[in-house]
N, C-alpha and C positions, 0 to 999 in steps of 0.2 A: 528549360521547364523551368516554371511558376517555385520560388520554394512557399513549401506551406509545414509551418510548424504548432507542434499540440500542445498545450499544457493541458492536466489532469490534475496535478498536483495543485489543489488549493478551488479554486473558478475556475471554471472550462474557460479555454483560449484559441481559436482557434486563427493563427492570420497567415497570409501571403503575403511576404515580402515587407514583414511589417505591423501588415494591415488587419483590421478585424474582416473577418466572412461574412461580408453582410447577409446575404443570403440564405445562414443556417441559424436560421429564427426558430426553427419547430422544434419544442422537448424532444419529442420521439426520432427523427433522426439524428440531432446531437446525443440523446440516447443511442441509439443505434451503432453510430461512428465510433462510439467512447466503449462498446463493448465491443465490437471490433478490434481495436487497438487493446484494447487486453487482451485480447486470446487471437491476438495477432499471428503465434504460433502456427494454428492451422486453417483450416476452410472451417463454415461453420452453416449446420443443417437448416434448412429454412425455416423448418418446420419446429423446431430444437428455439429455433430465434422468434418466431412467435407466439408460443407457448412463454416461453421464456418473460417475452413483453406489454404481452394483455391475455395473462392465466387467468381466467376463469369464462373466457369465449370461448365458445366455440373454435372447432381448430376452425373452420374456411371462414368466419370473420376475420379471423387472427389472420391467415394470412393475406386478405384482404389489407388487411390492418397493414399489413409488412409489407404487401411490392406498392403500397402508396406513401409509405414512410421511405421504402431503399428508391423510390421515384422520384422526390425531396433532397432525398441528401443526393444520389446521382448531382441532378441540375445543379445544387452549392457548387460539390466539386468542380465539375465542368463550369460554371463559371471562372475558376480563378485556375484551371488546367490551360491556358492562353496557347500553350503550345499545342497543345493537344498529341502530345505524341506519345507518351504514357499514361494508362487510367489506374489511382489511384485507391479505386474499387473494380470490383470482375463478382462477373455474376454467371450462374451458367440457371436451369431450369429449380435444380434442385441444392446448390450448393451460394451461399457468398463468403468472398474472401480479400485482405485488402494486399495491392500488388507489390510483394518485396522489393522488385527492382525502381517502382516509380521512388524518388526521391523525395521525405518527410521525416520530421526531426519531433522526439514527442520524450517528452521528460521523461515520462516514464521511465524507456527501452535506456536513455542514457541511465539514467537510477538505481533498475538493472541490475545496468555491464557492471558499475560504481561499484555495487554491493556483490557483488561473482567474482570480482577481482581479488576480496579483501576475505572469502568468504573461510573459513578454516586457520582466521591469521587472531589470534588475538592480539590485540592494541599493544602492549609491550614491545612485542617483535616487526610492526609497522616497518616500512622501507617508508624512502620520501616518497618516491612515486605512487605508493598505497595510500599514504597521507593525505594526497592530495584529492586523488578516487574520495578517498571516503570526506571530507571537503565542500569536495564538489558535488556526491550523492549532499549531503546537511545542506549544501543552497539550493539546489532545487527543488527542496521539498519545502514547498511553502506557505500549504497548508494539506488538510487531511486530502484525502480523494473524492474530489469532483465534492467539493461542501458545496451543500443545500440539496442534494439527493440521495431520499432513501431508499430508492428501488434495492428489493433483498436480492441480490447478485453484485451489487455498487459496495453494501454491507461488509461480505466477504473479501471483496478485492479493496477495501480499505482499508477492514482490522489487520492482514496479510501485507498490508504495502506499513501502514507505521507500524508492523514488529521491527519488519526490517529498518526504519529509521531508527525504535529502540535503541538495535543493537549495533547496530553503525553509529550511535552517540554512546555509549557503553564502548565500544573500543576508541571513541573517540579520548572519552573520560582516562579510559587508563593510558592513551598514552601521551595524555595532556599530563598527566602525572609520571609517568617514567621520564618526561622529558624535563620536568620542573615547571613547566606554564599552566600551573595553578587556576589564574584566570578566568582563560580561554577555556579551560576546562570546566569550573564552576557555568561558563557561561552553556557550554552545551546541557550539565546538569540542568539548570536555570528550561531547555527548550525542552528536555525529556519528564521532567515535572509534567510541563504545559499538554505533553498531550497523554500522560496519566498522574495523578497525585499523588496516589498511593504505592508509586513504584519503589518499592522497598531497598531491592539491590541500588538506584537512583540517589534514596537517602546517602547511602552506606556511602559512597564514592567521593558525595558532597561532603559528608562526615571528613573524611579524610582527606579532602583535598584542603579541606578549611583549615585541619589542624595540621596537613602541610605547610600550607602557606603560613602560621604560625599563630593562627584564629583560632585558637583554642575555645572561647563563650560563644564564636560563631556553632564551628561545629559541634558541641553539646545542644545549641538552640536549633539545630537541627534535626540531633536525634528529637528535641522534643516536637518539633511540627512534624516528622516521621509519625511517630505515637498514634497524634491526634488523628494526623490526616488515617493511618490506615484502624483508629478506632469507629472514625465517624464512618468511612466509607463502606469496612469492611469488618466494622465490629471485632475486632482480635488487635492482639499486645503485638507486637515488634520483634522476633522473631531470635532465632539465639544468635546469630551472627552480627545482626545488628545492635544484643542487647552488648554481646560481647566486647566489640567495640567499643561501645559508650562505655563500660567496665573501664576500660585500654587507654581512651580519652581523657577520663577524667581521674584518673591516675596516671595520667601524663608519663602513660609508656613508651616510645619510639614503636614503631608499625612496618607490618614486615612490608617491602617491597610489593608493587602490584601486580596482580597476574601470577603472582608464589602460591602453593598451596599454605603455605603458615598464617597464609591474611585472614582465612576464615572463609575465601570468596570460594565458589561453583566455577570454577575457571571455561566448564563447557557450556555455558549461557550464552555467551557470543560467540562462541562456535557452530555450535549444533542446536538455532533457536526450532524445538520441535512445538510451539504450537504456530508456526508460520507454515509447517511440514504439516501439522494436523489439519488447517485454512484450506493450503495445495488438495486436498482430497479431497473435502467440504466441498470444495469447488467441481471438482468432477463429480463429484453425488450428486451435485444438484444438479451439471446437464445430464447426468443419467436418468433424474425422472423427469425433467420435463420431456428427454426423449419419451419416455414410457407414457406419462400423461396424455400425449400428442397421441400417441397409438393406441390409448387404449380410447381417447373420443372418437378417433376416426371409428375404429370401431365399432361404436353405438351407433357415429349417423349412418353406418353403414348397414347395421340391424332394421331402424329405426326408417330408413327411407320407403323398404317394400309398405310397413308396414299403414305409413301418412299415404302411398297410392295406394293402396285397400283401403283405410277410411274415403 
């Protein structure tokens, strides 16, 4: 069977045996495929998909658009499935789902598997296999999810995956500090700040790494950068942990080992990303609201239909 590889991190890329899938040009077909891939763990009801992808349209019109988009997507996938043995996309009158038995490679799936393999493990205690998993995940994250897309459902997923990425960078920085690989850890810090320039914890990690590498001046300058970004982005001053670390470095006092309670860090961050879990719950609420909206629209249309006939 043809080898299909799909990248959703960064710009969308759908390739068969290394070549772009030319028939997948419709943005709505791309959107439907991306949504099904990101929610591949369960089948999707047609009316929910229609309500999410065509909000503001009547349920009948939205379902019509969905049928046409589904046809476009099926045609594109059929064009790259030369063997015809397995369909990537399966449907029935009420549901649409991806065939878990059909072979395809998805960067988000690989990224999430790598994250799952180190969840709950502090960067200080990563073994070699787990370090390789973290580095693999970081390499897969070529950019935010579906860059250039601004659909509501996409924004939820983008933020969720970005938070996982920041957690992995945090683990990597802690690991590098414990191993004395300060330059590599600082490179991960730079990547984290590209995602969130006012991420105070990352600034603290970089202050530590600069100081431990022997560059006290740059450690102090990192604090000034942190303070400036926090004022600019959030209108606040650095927190107590950051200020305490700044005083410690300015006084040229030894630092406690990374990942230990005595270093003033909240070690629970990299193990229990509550924001990620909250985003997951919001995603489920979004799906429930879409289903309810569809049901309400159908009820309104049912009530209005007889009135239209009488008029």
